[in-house]
C-alpha positions in Angstrom: 83.7 103.9 80.3 84.4 103.5 84.5 87.6 104.1 86.6 88.5 101.2 88.5 90.8 101.6 91.8 92.2 100.0 94.0 92.7 101.4 97.6 96.3 100.1 99.8 97.9 98.2 97.2 101.7 99.4 98.9 102.3 98.5 102.3 104.4 101.5 103.1 101.0 104.0 101.6 99.2 102.0 104.2 101.6 102.8 107.0 101.9 106.5 106.2 98.0 106.6 106.6 97.9 104.6 109.3 95.5 102.6 107.5 94.4 98.5 108.0 96.4 96.3 105.7 93.4 94.1 103.8 93.1 90.5 103.2 91.8 91.4 99.3 92.0 94.3 97.6 89.7 96.5 98.3 88.3 98.4 94.9 86.0 101.7 94.8 85.4 103.4 90.8 85.1 106.6 89.6 83.1 107.6 87.9 84.1 108.6 84.1 82.6 112.3 84.7 86.2 112.4 87.1 88.9 112.5 84.3 90.0 115.7 84.4 90.3 116.6 80.3 93.6 116.9 79.4 95.2 120.2 78.7 93.2 121.9 81.5 94.1 122.9 85.2 93.2 121.2 88.3 90.7 123.5 90.3 90.8 122.3 94.0 86.9 122.5 94.9 85.5 124.6 97.4 84.3 121.5 99.1 87.7 120.6 100.3 90.7 122.1 101.7 92.9 119.7 102.0 93.3 117.6 98.4 96.2 115.0 98.3 97.7 113.5 94.7 98.1 110.0 94.7 100.5 109.0 91.5 99.1 105.2 89.7 100.2 103.0 87.5 97.4 103.2 85.1 96.3 100.3 82.5 93.3 100.0 79.8 91.5 97.3 79.1 91.0 96.1 75.4 88.6 93.5 75.8 85.4 92.8 77.4 86.0 90.3 80.6 84.1 88.1 82.5 86.2 85.2 85.4 88.8 85.9 83.4 91.8 83.9 84.7 94.7 85.4 85.9 97.1 83.2 83.4 94.8 85.0 80.6 94.7 88.6 81.8 97.4 89.6 80.0 95.3 89.4 77.1 92.7 92.2 78.4 94.8 95.3 78.4 96.7 96.8 75.7 98.7 100.2 76.9 100.0 101.8 80.3 100.4 105.0 81.6 100.7 106.9 84.9 97.7 109.0 86.5 96.7 111.1 89.4 93.8 109.9 92.0 92.9 113.2 93.8 91.2 112.9 96.9 89.6 115.1 99.1 91.3 114.0 102.2 89.4 116.0 104.8 85.9 114.9 103.1 87.2 111.1 102.8 88.0 111.3 107.2 84.5 112.5 107.6 82.8 109.8 105.7 85.2 107.2 107.0 84.7 108.5 110.7 81.3 107.8 109.8 81.2 104.5 107.9 79.3 105.7 104.8 81.0 105.8 101.3 83.3 108.0 100.7 82.6 108.6 96.7 82.2 112.4 97.1 85.9 112.6 98.3 87.3 110.1 95.0 84.7 110.5 92.4 84.2 114.5 92.1 84.9 116.1 88.3 88.5 116.6 87.5 89.5 114.3 90.5 90.8 111.6 88.0 94.4 112.3 85.8 94.8 109.7 82.6 98.3 110.4 81.3 99.2 109.5 77.5 99.0 105.8 76.8 102.4 103.9 75.9 101.1 100.3 74.1 102.2 97.5 76.2 104.4 95.9 73.7 106.7 98.5 74.3 107.4 96.7 78.0 107.4 93.2 76.3 109.9 91.4 78.5 109.7 93.4 81.5 108.5 92.0 85.1 107.9 95.2 86.8 107.1 99.0 86.0 108.6 102.1 88.0 106.9 105.8 87.7 107.1 109.0 89.6 105.4 112.2 90.3 107.1 115.3 90.5 106.1 118.2 92.4 107.5 121.7 91.2 110.7 119.8 89.9 110.8 117.6 93.2 109.9 113.9 93.2 107.2 113.3 95.9 106.1 109.7 94.6 108.5 106.1 93.4 106.6 103.5 92.3 107.1 100.3 91.3 105.1 97.2 90.3 107.1 94.5 92.0 106.1 96.1 95.4 102.2 95.9 95.1 100.4 93.4 97.3 98.3 92.3 94.7 99.8 92.1 91.1 98.3 93.2 88.3 97.0 89.8 86.5 95.6 89.3 90.1 94.0 92.4 90.1 92.3 91.9 87.3 91.1 88.1 87.8 89.4 89.6 90.9 88.2 92.7 89.8 86.0 90.6 86.4 84.7 88.6 89.4 82.7 91.5 90.3 82.5 93.8 87.4 82.7 92.7 83.5 85.5 94.9 82.2 85.0 96.3 78.8 86.7 98.1 76.0 88.3 101.7 77.2 88.4 100.9 80.8 90.9 102.0 83.1 92.1 100.4 86.2 94.0 102.6 88.6 96.3 100.4 90.3 97.1 101.8 93.6 99.7 104.8 94.8 102.3 104.2 96.8 104.1 106.2 99.7 104.5 109.6 99.2 100.9 111.5 98.7 101.0 114.8 99.6 98.3 118.1 99.9 98.4 120.3 96.4 98.4 124.1 96.6 97.1 126.0 93.9 100.1 127.1 91.4 101.4 123.7 91.9 102.9 122.0 88.9 102.8 117.6 89.2 104.8 116.0 85.9 104.2 112.0 85.6 106.7 109.6 84.1 106.4 105.9 83.3 110.1 104.7 83.3 111.8 107.7 82.9 109.2 108.9 80.2 107.2 112.2 80.7 103.3 111.6 80.4 101.5 114.4 82.0 101.9 117.7 82.8 99.4 119.6 85.0 99.1 122.5 86.6 97.1 123.3 89.8 94.6 126.4 90.3 92.7 127.3 93.6 
C-alpha cells in the first residue's frame, strides 16, 4: 500500500505559504509506515519544533489501474474520508532551501492520519464534497473539492501515468488554507460532510 499525496491543490493554500502555483499536479508519496494507528495519540517528533496539520479529503483505490482515462477514474475508488498530512515545516523549509528531497518532513512515523471510511455510494449524485478540521473546538480548516485546482478524476488519471495504482492505495487530494502548528494537548476532529471521521489527541 502507498499514500499518493497532492501538494498545492488549493489556490488559497498556495498563497498562504507563498508558494509558486504549479503547472501540473505536485505529487509525493508517504510510506505506509507513516500511517498513525487508530486510537493512538500523535506524538510530536523530537526533530521538529514546527509540525503543521494539513487536513485533506482522502480517496481509497479499489482496483489496479495504469494509464486510467479520466472518464473511467470513478470506477477505481470506493470510499472517501478525511485525514491529516502532518508536516515538519521547519525541516521541510531547510531541505527545500538546499534543493533536497523533503520526504523526511512528510513521511515520518505517524505523519499520516486516516479517518473512518465512508462508502462512495453515500455521496452519489454530489459534484463536490466539503470537509472540516477542528482544533480545540474551533474550525481551522474548511475544504471544498469544488475549489481544487485539479479535480479528483484528473488527479487519478495523472497519477496513474507515473504510478500503477493498486487496491488499498490512498490518495491525499491536497489541503485548503488554514494550516497551522500543533502543540501538546491539542485535540483535533476531522469531519466529512458533517460526519466525524476521526478524533485525535496531540502529545509532546
